[in-house]
C-alpha positions in Angstrom: -6.2 4.4 18.6 -6.4 2.1 21.7 -3.2 1.7 23.6 -2.4 -1.3 25.7 -2.7 -0.5 29.4 0.1 -1.8 31.8 -1.0 -4.8 33.9 -0.9 -2.7 37.1 -4.1 -1.0 36.0 -6.2 -3.9 37.0 -9.5 -2.0 36.6 -9.0 -1.7 32.9 -11.5 -3.9 31.0 -10.7 -4.9 27.4 -14.3 -5.9 26.6 -15.8 -2.6 27.8 -13.1 -0.6 26.0 -13.7 -2.3 22.7 -17.5 -1.9 23.2 -16.9 1.8 23.5 -14.8 1.8 20.3 -17.4 -0.2 18.5 -20.1 2.3 19.7 -18.0 5.2 18.4 -17.8 3.5 14.9 -21.6 2.9 14.8 -22.3 6.5 15.9 -20.1 7.8 13.1 -17.7 9.4 15.5 -14.7 7.6 14.0 -14.1 5.7 10.8 -11.8 3.0 12.0 -10.4 1.2 15.1 -6.7 0.8 15.6 -4.7 -0.4 18.6 -1.2 0.1 19.8 1.3 -2.2 21.5 -1.1 -5.2 21.5 0.4 -8.6 22.0 -0.7 -11.5 19.8 -3.2 -12.7 22.4 -4.7 -9.3 23.0 -4.8 -8.6 19.3 -6.8 -11.8 18.6 -9.2 -11.0 21.4 -9.8 -7.5 20.1 -10.2 -8.7 16.5 -12.8 -11.3 17.6 -14.7 -8.9 19.8 -15.0 -6.3 17.0 -15.7 -8.9 14.3 -18.8 -9.9 16.1 -20.2 -6.4 15.4 -19.0 -6.4 11.8 -16.2 -4.0 12.6 -12.7 -4.6 11.3 -9.6 -4.0 13.4 -7.6 -1.7 11.1 -4.2 -1.6 12.7 -1.7 -2.4 15.5 1.0 0.2 16.1 4.2 -1.3 17.5 8.0 -0.6 17.6 9.4 -2.2 14.5 12.4 -1.5 12.4 15.3 -3.3 10.7 17.1 -3.6 14.0 14.1 -4.1 16.3 12.1 -7.1 15.0 10.4 -8.4 18.1 7.0 -8.3 16.4 8.3 -11.0 14.1 9.4 -13.2 17.0 6.4 -12.8 19.3 3.7 -13.6 16.8 2.4 -10.0 16.4 3.4 -9.5 12.8 2.2 -13.0 11.7 -1.1 -12.4 13.4 -1.5 -9.0 11.7 -0.8 -10.7 8.4 -3.2 -13.5 9.1 -6.1 -11.2 10.2 -5.6 -8.4 7.7 -4.5 -5.9 10.3 -2.0 -3.3 9.1 1.1 -3.2 11.2 2.0 0.4 11.8 5.7 0.6 12.6 6.7 3.4 15.0 10.4 4.2 15.4 11.1 2.8 11.9 14.4 4.5 11.6 15.4 3.5 15.1 15.4 7.1 16.5 17.9 8.1 13.7 20.4 5.3 14.3 19.7 3.9 10.8 20.2 7.2 9.1 23.7 7.9 10.5 22.4 10.5 12.9 24.8 8.9 15.4 28.3 7.4 15.0 30.6 5.5 17.3 32.5 8.8 17.8 29.3 10.8 18.3 26.7 8.6 20.2 23.5 10.1 21.5 23.3 11.6 25.0 20.8 10.9 27.7 18.8 7.6 27.9 19.3 6.8 24.2 23.0 6.3 24.9 22.2 3.2 26.9 20.7 1.7 23.7 22.9 3.1 21.0 26.3 2.6 22.6 29.6 3.2 20.7 30.0 -0.6 20.5 26.6 -1.1 19.0 27.0 1.7 16.6 30.3 0.2 15.4 28.6 -3.1 14.7 25.9 -1.2 12.8 28.3 0.2 10.2 28.2 -2.7 7.7 24.4 -2.4 7.5 24.6 1.4 7.2 27.2 1.1 4.4 24.9 -1.2 2.4 22.0 1.2 3.0 24.1 4.0 1.7 25.1 2.0 -1.4 21.4 1.2 -2.2 20.6 4.9 -1.7 23.2 5.8 -4.3 21.8 3.2 -6.7 18.3 4.7 -6.5 19.3 8.3 -5.8 17.7 8.1 -2.4 18.8 9.0 1.1 19.4 6.5 3.9 16.1 7.5 5.4 14.3 6.7 2.1 15.9 3.3 1.9 15.2 2.3 5.5 11.6 3.2 5.3 11.2 1.6 1.9 12.6 -1.6 3.2 9.6 -1.7 5.6 7.1 -0.6 2.9 8.3 -3.4 0.6 7.0 -5.9 3.2 3.3 -6.3 2.6 1.0 -5.0 5.3 3.6 -2.8 7.0 3.2 1.0 7.2 6.1 2.9 8.8 5.2 5.9 10.9 8.3 8.1 11.4 7.8 11.2 13.6 7.9 14.3 11.5 8.5 17.4 13.6 8.2 19.9 10.7 7.3 20.2 6.9 10.9 19.6 5.9 11.1 16.2 7.7 7.7 15.2 6.3 9.0 15.9 2.8 12.1 13.8 3.5 10.0 10.9 4.7 7.8 11.2 1.6 10.9 10.3 -0.5 10.4 6.7 0.6 7.3 6.5 -1.6 6.7 5.7 -5.3 9.6 3.4 -5.7 10.6 0.0 -4.4 13.6 -2.0 -3.3 13.6 -5.4 -5.0 13.0 -8.5 -2.9 16.7 -9.5 -3.0 17.8 -6.1 -1.6 15.2 -6.3 1.2 16.4 -9.8 2.1 20.0 -8.6 2.1 19.3 -5.7 4.5 17.3 -7.9 6.8 20.1 -10.5 6.8 22.7 -7.9 7.6 20.5 -6.6 10.4 20.1 -10.0 12.0 23.8 -10.3 12.4 23.7 -7.3 14.9 22.5 -7.8 18.4 18.9 -6.4 18.4 18.4 -3.0 20.0 16.0 -3.0 22.9 12.6 -1.5 22.6 9.1 -1.3 24.1 8.5 -4.8 25.5 5.2 -5.5 23.6 5.9 -9.2 23.9 5.4 -8.9 27.6 2.0 -7.2 27.5 
């Protein structure tokens, strides 16, 4: 997967990089090309470049969750939808904030505390309560509901970080069932009432 390189690395050349990825496909070294943290402009450039060689751009991995929806605002998601590029959502459970890992009384420590402040976590409670209610309706956990809300959107594949087999099994509980469209819309609407959490500034790449 090709990651976007910060602008300070002025020697980086998108054309040459994509040429190398295309060569790897044609040599049978890899089966698909995916990118990460690509802006709308860079995504279109990569898609066009690969398309000329008959190679599809499979995916763009970006920070995306119920409470971080910058890809919807900066054109990344709509471009993925338009071009048939799967949007892979990293940090889909917002580092645990959407699964009640943290509370206003027990916020995270370290750098995460700057994002998930007690004030923010307090505002998050109405959304978390509804997530819990839907989990009870479907006999699912908060994690299952949050991930399924992304899966229910076409062309989105959440990619939570599993550190062990137990976590992988927990994440698998988001599969083989589906929130209905009204429930997805309700969760999204509740999330928009909360000031968005900050994340990787893909819109500035």
